[in-house]
Phi, psi and omega in degrees: 000126179280149181281125179272154177291165179300316180297319179295320179294318178297316180297320178302312180300313181297316180294319177302314181297312183296312183291326177296316182291336175291336181248024185301320181296315180296318180292319179296317178299326179285352174115013180218135173266110185281356186304316182296316180295318179296317178299317180299312182288326179288326176294319178295321176298316179298320178295319179296317179296319179295318179296321178296320178298322178294321177298316180298317179294319179297320178296320179297315180295317179299320179296316178298317181294321178296316178299316180296318180296317179295319178297317180294319177297317178300316180295319179296319179296317178299318180293319179295319178296318179296324179294319177299318179292325176297315178297322178297322178292324181281315187261342183102145186288348179263359181298140182304321179295315180297315179299318180296315181293320178295325180294336179295334181283347186274000000 
């Protein structure tokens, strides 16, 4: 059995439900009420679609959080670099602390 795409699987479920309900009288006459099974598969489809929407939203939020974290890190790095340069101005660029701090960037 080949693996169907997500869209194909969703369409299959929807088509099974729709076509079954078009023949509900014939199926019922044959001895089975398909309504419960159709309801079950359409409810599961709805749950899957809702879960997928939640995943998409979670990915969007994660991307925003990653961007915010990276921006904040960049700003902190810039401030730390500026602070090292301030110390170099105060203590001199050959001061051991300044040399040590500058070496951290390499």
